[in-house]
C-alpha positions in Angstrom: 0.0 0.0 0.0 1.4 3.4 -1.0 1.0 6.7 0.9 0.4 10.2 -0.6 4.0 10.6 -1.5 3.9 7.5 -3.6 6.2 5.4 -1.3 5.1 2.0 -0.2 5.1 1.2 3.5 5.2 -2.6 3.1 8.9 -2.7 4.0 8.1 -1.0 7.4 5.5 -3.6 8.5 6.7 -6.3 10.8 6.3 -9.8 9.4 3.6 -12.0 10.8 4.8 -14.2 13.6 5.3 -17.8 12.6 2.7 -20.0 14.1 3.9 -23.1 15.8 3.1 -26.4 14.3 0.5 -28.7 15.7 3.2 -31.0 17.0 5.0 -28.2 18.8 1.8 -27.0 20.3 0.8 -30.4 21.6 4.3 -31.0 23.0 4.3 -27.8 24.9 0.9 -28.5 26.4 1.9 -32.0 27.3 5.0 -30.8 29.1 3.0 -28.1 30.9 0.5 -30.7 32.1 3.3 -33.1 33.2 5.0 -30.3 35.3 1.7 -29.7 37.1 0.7 -33.4 37.5 4.1 -34.9 38.4 4.4 -33.4 42.0 0.8 -34.3 42.8 1.3 -37.9 41.5 4.6 -38.4 43.3 3.1 -37.1 46.6 0.1 -39.5 46.1 2.3 -42.5 45.5 4.6 -41.8 48.4 1.6 -41.4 50.8 0.0 -44.6 49.4 3.3 -46.5 49.9 3.7 -45.4 53.5 0.0 -46.1 54.3 0.2 -49.6 52.8 3.5 -50.3 54.4 2.2 -49.5 57.9 -1.2 -51.3 57.3 0.6 -54.5 56.2 2.6 -54.6 59.4 0.0 -53.4 61.9 -3.1 -55.2 60.8 -1.7 -58.7 61.2 -1.1 -57.9 64.9 -4.7 -56.9 65.5 -7.3 -59.4 66.7 -10.1 -60.1 64.2 -12.7 -58.5 66.4 -11.4 -55.0 65.9 -10.5 -55.3 62.2 -13.0 -53.6 59.8 -12.8 -56.5 57.4 -14.5 -58.8 59.9 -17.7 -56.8 59.6 -17.7 -55.0 56.3 -15.6 -57.3 54.1 -14.0 -54.1 52.8 -10.4 -53.1 53.5 -10.2 -49.6 54.9 -6.9 -47.9 53.8 -5.1 -46.2 56.7 -6.8 -48.1 59.5 -3.4 -49.4 60.6 -2.0 -45.9 60.6 -4.9 -44.8 62.9 -4.3 -47.7 65.2 -0.5 -46.9 65.3 -1.2 -43.3 66.2 -3.6 -44.2 69.0 -1.2 -46.9 70.3 1.7 -44.4 70.4 -0.4 -41.8 72.2 -1.5 -44.3 74.8 2.1 -45.5 75.2 3.3 -41.9 75.7 0.5 -41.3 78.3 1.4 -44.5 80.2 5.2 -43.9 80.3 4.7 -40.4 81.8 3.6 -41.7 85.2 5.9 -43.2 87.8 5.2 -46.8 87.0 5.6 -46.3 83.3 9.0 -44.5 83.8 10.2 -47.5 85.9 9.2 -49.9 83.1 11.0 -47.8 80.5 14.2 -47.6 82.6 14.1 -51.3 83.1 13.7 -51.9 79.3 16.5 -49.4 78.6 18.9 -51.3 80.9 17.9 -54.6 79.4 18.5 -53.4 75.8 21.7 -51.7 76.8 23.1 -54.9 78.2 22.7 -57.1 75.1 26.1 -57.1 73.3 24.9 -56.5 69.7 21.5 -54.9 70.3 22.9 -52.2 72.5 25.0 -50.6 69.7 22.0 -50.3 67.4 19.7 -49.2 70.3 22.1 -46.6 71.6 22.6 -45.1 68.2 18.9 -44.7 67.4 18.1 -43.6 70.9 20.6 -40.7 70.7 19.3 -39.8 67.2 15.7 -39.7 68.3 16.6 -37.7 71.4 18.5 -35.1 69.4 15.6 -34.7 66.9 12.9 -34.5 69.5 14.4 -32.7 72.5 17.2 -30.5 71.2 15.5 -27.4 69.7 18.9 -26.3 68.3 19.4 -29.5 66.3 19.0 -27.9 63.0 21.3 -26.6 60.3 22.4 -23.0 61.0 23.1 -21.6 57.5 24.3 -22.5 54.0 27.9 -22.1 53.1 30.3 -23.0 50.3 33.3 -25.1 51.1 36.4 -25.4 48.9 36.3 -29.2 48.2 37.6 -31.6 46.8 40.4 -29.4 45.5 41.5 -25.8 45.3 39.2 -23.8 43.0 36.3 -26.3 43.4 33.4 -25.4 45.7 30.5 -27.4 47.1 27.4 -26.4 49.0 27.1 -27.5 52.6 25.0 -26.9 55.8 26.6 -25.7 59.0 25.6 -28.1 61.8 27.5 -26.7 64.8 30.7 -25.2 66.0 33.6 -27.5 66.9 33.0 -28.9 70.4 34.6 -31.3 72.8 37.7 -33.2 71.7 37.3 -31.8 68.1 37.6 -28.2 69.4 40.5 -29.3 71.6 42.4 -30.9 68.7 41.6 -28.5 65.9 40.5 -25.2 67.6 37.3 -23.4 68.2 37.5 -21.5 64.9 36.5 -24.7 63.1 32.8 -25.5 62.2 31.1 -28.7 61.2 29.7 -28.6 57.7 27.5 -31.4 56.4 28.0 -31.7 52.6 25.0 -33.6 51.1 25.1 -35.5 47.8 23.0 -34.9 44.8 20.2 -35.7 44.3 19.8 -37.4 47.7 20.5 -34.8 50.4 20.1 -37.3 53.2 23.4 -38.9 52.4 26.7 -37.1 52.4 29.7 -36.5 54.7 30.7 -34.3 57.7 33.7 -32.0 57.3 35.3 -29.6 59.7 36.8 -26.5 58.2 37.8 -23.1 59.5 34.9 -20.7 59.5 37.0 -18.0 57.7 37.6 -20.4 54.8 33.9 -20.8 54.0 31.7 -18.5 51.9 28.5 -17.8 53.7 25.4 -17.8 51.5 22.3 -15.7 51.9 19.9 -18.5 50.7 17.8 -20.3 53.2 18.2 -24.0 54.2 15.1 -24.8 52.1 16.6 -23.1 49.0 19.9 -24.9 49.5 18.1 -28.3 49.8 16.1 -27.5 46.6 19.4 -26.7 44.8 20.8 -30.1 45.9 17.7 -32.0 45.0 17.6 -30.5 41.5 21.3 -30.9 40.9 21.7 -27.2 40.5 18.8 -26.7 38.1 16.8 -24.8 40.7 18.8 -21.8 41.8 17.2 -19.2 44.2 17.1 -15.6 43.0 19.5 -13.2 44.7 20.1 -9.5 44.2 23.5 -8.0 43.8 25.6 -8.5 47.0 27.1 -5.6 48.8 30.4 -5.9 50.8 28.6 -5.5 54.2 26.3 -8.4 53.5 29.1 -10.9 53.7 30.0 -12.2 57.1 32.7 -14.5 55.8 35.6 -13.4 53.6 35.9 -14.7 50.0 38.8 -16.7 48.8 40.4 -13.9 46.8 40.0 -11.5 49.7 41.9 -13.9 52.0 44.7 -14.1 49.4 45.0 -10.4 49.0 45.1 -9.9 52.8 47.8 -12.6 53.2 49.8 -10.8 50.5 49.5 -7.5 52.3 50.5 -9.0 55.6 53.5 -10.6 54.0 
């Protein structure tokens, strides 16, 4: 189409956007649906597995008179879970009185005297006590540790400062850092390093766990860092300081 001056404006018009093919449109919608459905499906299957696991081990211990199948001929999912919760609640109520505490102490002494059983019992007992009674038994912050070689860094969670014999042997400036593995953050190793040799991160423990689970694909957003935001020195800053002191 030409204007009054006789010049055509067809060259100034933007070309029509290319429409995606039917296959590309279907693939995009399928991936979007899978992203939405996958977390829901995984959560459902995990809960189903746990409920069935508990039911299959609790129901055989129950007398037929209290099992729903005796009267309805229909299996009720989660009945074993309900029975377990009620039983644990009753057990906790019984063991809080004087007689219950005496029974618990007697069972504790019995299990602690068996040569092989006492090692497993003591380990799990200490773990449960730490998780249930110690309010400070949680990771403090996310840090980066230079491991396994110079110039390579991994993400870790600060568990506690060096205490006891570790603090006596290494020094109180060391901290315990749990370095999880990817994509299973429940496994990993504990390493003690100087606090000044770590890079403290501003991300939360949850964000750090998400980063480990996704193998680095999910990285939390973070604005530009100012010098006063860092509580731990960076590696190049330590090198410059050592050079100046020398």
